MARFI-933826 format. One record per residue (C-alpha): z, x, y. Coordinates in pm, whole numbers, padded with zeros to 5 digits, always signed. Each point is the difference from the previous one (the first is absolute). Layout:
<rs>
ZXY
...
</rs>
This chain:
<rs>
+11406+09196+09150
-00318+00094+00155
-00138+00356-00041
-00142+00157+00249
-00231+00320+00021
-00063+00277+00257
-00276+00225+00121
+00154+00271+00251
-00117+00296+00180
+00257+00263+00090
-00049+00289+00241
+00162+00341-00055
+00247+00139+00285
-00048+00319-00087
-00378+00038-00023
-00214-00177+00245
-00263-00217-00076
+00116-00011-00387
-00001-00381-00138
+00097-00142-00367
-00128-00325-00132
+00194-00158-00252
+00117-00293-00148
+00339-00164-00156
+00199-00326-00026
+00269+00136+00167
-00059+00180+00342
+00343+00093+00098
+00056+00180-00377
-00336+00165+00037
+00066+00168+00343
+00319+00151-00111
-00186+00130-00349
-00205+00163+00237
+00234+00125+00243
+00184+00139-00249
-00236+00223-00184
-00069-00202-00267
-00363-00060-00017
-00214+00336-00086
-00281-00111+00268
+00236-00057+00312
+00274+00245-00087
-00120+00313+00233
-00109-00200+00288
+00345-00220+00059
+00164-00158+00192
-00218-00295+00003
-00023-00274+00260
-00133-00352-00081
-00310-00040+00198
-00115-00337-00148
+00043-00249-00269
-00196-00325-00115
+00103-00238-00245
-00185-00138-00297
+00077-00281-00255
-00091+00167-00289
+00049+00352-00117
-00440+00021-00106
-00059-00141+00369
+00252+00308+00140
-00169+00264-00253
-00340-00126+00127
+00051+00043+00351
+00204+00334-00079
-00303+00152-00166
-00246-00157+00303
+00239+00203+00244
-00024+00337-00211
-00378-00034+00001
-00214+00141+00246
-00070-00347+00172
+00334-00060-00029
+00113+00299+00206
-00266-00066+00268
+00146-00363+00018
+00367+00160+00026
-00119+00214+00315
-00149-00327+00202
+00285-00240-00109
+00273+00141-00100
</rs>
């Protein structure tokens, strides 16, 4: 079985302009966790909608791209392209 890793961007439905970047190997379960308040960092801005996601073949590549998106240049990349 091939394992896929995802990097995703969520958008808050209650606070305009609030985004969250994360990574996971099970996007459906992780979305449910965010919307059920199980994530400390996203609980107070729920509900969330999935704005964008991308799959990677390895956890290392997904985590590296997640870190990039959380950097200053990565945020600029998001605004231009995503």
